[in-house]
N, C-alpha and C positions, 0 to 999 in steps of 0.2 A: 504494499500499500505506500502510495506517495505520500510525503509529509506536506501538510496542508495547514498555514497558519490560522486559518479560518476556524479550523476544528481542534478540540481537545480529545484525548484518549483516556479511558482507565481499562482495566481488566476485561471488561466485557462489552465496551462500547465505543463508539465515536460520536461526539455531540458538539452541539453549538447552543446550549441554553441560555440565553440572556435576558436579564430582567431589569425594569426599571422599578425602582423602589422608593417611596415617598412617604415621609411621614413627619409629624409636628410636634413640639412641646405641647403640653396640657394647656388649654385656654389659648392656644397660639401665641403664647408669651414670647415676647422677642428676648431670648435669654442666650441665644447662640451667638455671642459677640467676642470679640477679642480672644482672651486665652481660652475660653471655655470652647470656642469655635476650633481653635489651634488643638486643643486636647482631644476633640472630639473627633477631628480628622486622624490623629494618631491611633486612637481606639478602633476606629473603623478598620485600618488597616492592619492592625494587630489580629483584631477577630476574622478578618478575611483570611489572614495566612493561617490562622487555627482552624478556620473551616475549610481550607483550601479552594477559596472563591477568588477570583480575579477581578480586581476594580478596575472597570474600564473607565470610569469618569465618576467624580464627586462634586456636589455642589452644596456648601453649607451657608444658608441665609439666615438672618436672626430669627426667623419663626418657621423654618422647615430644613428638612435636609433631603435631597435628592442623590439616588446613589444609582450606577448603572453597574450592573455585575453579572459575571459569567460563572456558572456553577455546574457541578457534576449532577447528572440525572438522579443520583440516589438521595440527593438533598429536595425535600419539599419546599417549595417557595414560602410557605406559610412559616416554616421552622428557621428560614434564614431570617426573615423579618423580625422573628420573636428573637434570634440570636443577636441580631445587631442592636435592636433596642434593649433587649435586657442586660447585655454586657455595657454598653455605654451609658445606661442610666445608672447602673450600679456604681462605677467608677467615677462619673462627673459628680452625683449626688455626693458621694463620699469626700471627694476633694473640694467642691464648693458648696459651703453650708447654705448660701443664699437660694440654691436650687431646692434644697428642702424646706427651707421656711416658707418660700413662696408657693410652691407647687406640691401638691399631694403625691404625685408621682410626676417624673420628668417628662414621658412622653404620653400623648393621648393614646387611648386603647386602638384607634383605628390607623389604618394606613392604606397606601395603595400599592398594589403590585402589578404590573404588566409585563408580558412575555414579548420580547423583540426577535424576530426572525429573520433568517437569510432568504425564506421565500414567502410570498404573500399567500394569504388565505386562498384567494382565486386558483393560484398555482396548486396547491395540495387539493383542491376540489376537483380541478381538471385530471390531474394526475390519478386520483382514485378513481373518477369516473372511466378514465381510459383503461383501468385494469379490466374491466368488464369486456372490452373489445378485445383483449390480448390473446 
């Protein structure tokens, strides 16, 4: 099999699973500034390395986090969201007391996760439909 940088490999599969993950601080408070944002960025990369997740892009705004990642197919998207949110909340609230006093929890319970693919939905539909005629 030829090496292709668009795809990653594990023991049993070749894959390209990319997700956009977005979440906000509780009450959409603008607390992700200065040192908090800098530490959050470092924590995101630490957790990504632990999960064997590749961060393609990240943007931290005062009231939201945007993360574009590539993950192994053995990782559920919901688990990835919970891992990033839980890990960063724990360490940021420990280091910055104002995050504990102003917010009952650092992150809101909700988040957005969407998959990003190499092929469009229409291409997949046409491919599956064409299998009937093969």
